[in-house]
C-alpha positions in Angstrom: 113.2 73.0 122.6 114.3 76.6 123.2 112.1 78.2 125.8 114.8 80.5 127.3 113.4 83.8 126.0 114.7 87.3 125.8 116.6 87.3 129.1 119.0 84.8 127.6 118.9 85.9 124.0 120.1 89.5 124.3 123.1 88.7 126.4 124.0 85.9 124.0 123.8 88.2 121.0 126.0 90.7 122.8 128.6 88.0 123.7 128.6 86.7 120.1 128.8 90.2 118.6 126.3 89.4 116.0 125.0 92.9 115.6 127.5 94.7 113.3 126.8 97.9 111.5 123.9 98.9 109.3 125.0 101.2 106.5 127.9 102.5 108.7 125.5 103.4 111.5 125.0 101.1 114.5 121.5 100.0 115.2 121.7 101.6 118.6 122.1 105.1 117.1 119.0 104.5 115.0 116.9 103.5 117.9 118.0 106.1 120.4 118.1 104.8 124.0 117.5 101.2 123.1 120.5 98.9 123.3 122.0 97.7 120.0 120.8 94.1 120.6 117.2 95.1 121.3 117.0 97.6 118.5 118.1 94.9 116.0 115.3 92.6 117.3 112.6 95.2 116.7 111.3 94.1 113.3 108.3 92.5 111.5 110.0 90.2 109.0 111.9 87.7 111.1 113.1 85.4 108.3 116.6 86.9 108.0 119.3 87.2 110.5 120.6 90.7 111.4 123.9 92.3 112.2 126.9 90.2 111.1 124.9 87.0 110.9 123.7 86.4 107.3 121.4 83.4 107.5 117.9 83.2 106.1 115.2 80.8 107.3 113.8 78.9 104.4 110.4 77.2 104.4 106.7 77.7 103.8 105.8 81.4 104.3 103.8 82.1 107.5 102.1 85.3 108.6 101.7 85.4 112.4 98.9 87.8 113.3 98.6 88.2 117.0 95.9 90.3 118.8 96.4 91.1 122.4 93.3 92.0 124.5 92.6 92.6 128.1 91.5 89.3 129.7 88.8 90.9 131.8 87.5 93.5 129.2 88.4 92.1 125.8 89.6 95.6 124.8 92.7 95.8 122.6 96.0 96.0 124.6 97.9 98.7 122.7 101.6 99.6 123.3 102.8 96.2 124.6 106.0 94.6 123.4 105.7 91.1 122.0 108.9 89.1 121.7 108.3 86.1 119.4 110.6 83.3 118.4 110.3 79.8 116.9 112.2 77.0 115.3 113.1 76.8 111.6 111.5 74.3 109.2 113.7 71.5 110.6 112.8 72.2 114.3 116.1 73.9 115.1 116.5 77.2 116.9 118.9 80.0 115.8 121.4 81.0 118.5 121.1 77.6 120.3 120.9 74.6 118.0 124.0 72.9 116.5 124.9 74.5 113.2 122.8 77.6 114.0 124.6 79.2 116.9 126.0 81.9 114.5 122.5 82.8 113.3 119.7 84.9 114.8 116.8 84.6 112.5 113.2 83.7 113.5 113.3 86.1 116.5 111.7 89.6 116.7 110.0 92.2 118.9 107.1 94.4 117.9 104.8 96.8 119.8 101.1 96.2 119.6 99.2 98.8 117.6 95.9 100.6 118.6 94.0 97.3 117.9 96.4 95.3 120.0 97.9 93.6 117.0 101.3 92.6 115.8 102.1 90.9 112.5 105.2 88.9 111.8 106.4 87.5 108.5 108.1 84.1 109.0 108.2 80.5 108.0 106.2 77.5 109.3 108.1 76.1 112.3 109.1 72.5 112.0 108.1 71.6 115.5 104.7 73.4 115.3 105.4 75.8 118.2 105.6 79.6 118.5 107.1 81.0 121.7 106.2 84.5 123.0 106.9 86.9 125.9 104.8 90.0 126.4 106.3 93.1 128.2 104.8 96.5 129.1 107.2 98.2 126.6 110.2 97.5 124.3 112.4 99.3 126.9 111.3 96.8 129.6 111.6 93.9 127.2 115.2 94.7 126.4 115.9 94.5 130.1 113.7 91.4 130.5 111.8 93.2 133.3 108.1 93.4 133.9 107.2 90.2 132.0 103.4 90.1 131.8 102.8 86.8 130.0 104.8 84.1 128.3 104.1 80.8 126.7 104.0 78.9 123.5 101.4 78.5 120.9 101.0 75.1 119.3 100.1 75.2 115.6 97.9 72.6 114.1 98.9 71.3 110.7 96.5 72.5 108.1 95.6 70.4 105.1 98.5 72.1 103.4 100.9 70.3 105.7 101.8 66.8 106.6 103.8 65.5 109.6 106.7 63.4 108.4 109.9 62.5 110.1 109.4 64.9 113.0 108.9 68.0 111.0 106.1 69.7 109.1 106.5 69.8 105.4 104.5 71.1 102.4 102.1 68.8 100.7 102.0 69.4 96.9 98.6 71.0 97.1 99.7 73.8 99.4 97.8 77.0 99.9 99.2 79.8 97.7 100.9 82.5 99.7 101.4 80.3 102.7 99.2 79.8 105.8 98.2 82.5 108.2 98.0 82.3 112.0 95.5 84.5 113.8 95.5 84.3 117.6 94.0 86.2 120.4 95.7 86.3 123.8 94.3 87.7 127.0 96.7 89.8 129.0 
């Protein structure tokens, strides 16, 4: 299981030089003051690797819809940075698992909107877990400072899935368009 988080991932990306160029322009230039590594992680579709890594996570499509709200007030927590990562359909993690150390898919950062929401396009994780870290801002997330909340969200297999051989797989009567996850976290 990979619970290391952003403080380990960004330096690892930097060491492995998996960021490359995007249309001749470095991602850092596009993002202004953000580091190249962090800017590449800011994205909603986390199925593809970025930079020089070319892998794509295959599996059952999954929409991860998170809403952050104040624990005491229930009001939307806008402007927070959410770093989210999870395993592929086989339960392996990019960057860390054997055979995937050269990939960086299924990892991403987004800032919550005025409703406290972020939505990621992904695939169903083979181990049924989604890991997250929440920071006051993307700038702080990229430095792994000011961590507000971290944890993992266990997903329950829906009728569209069956547990077999240690990984979730599609049952022939799967739901069209893939499952959706809607979660509310108090921060």
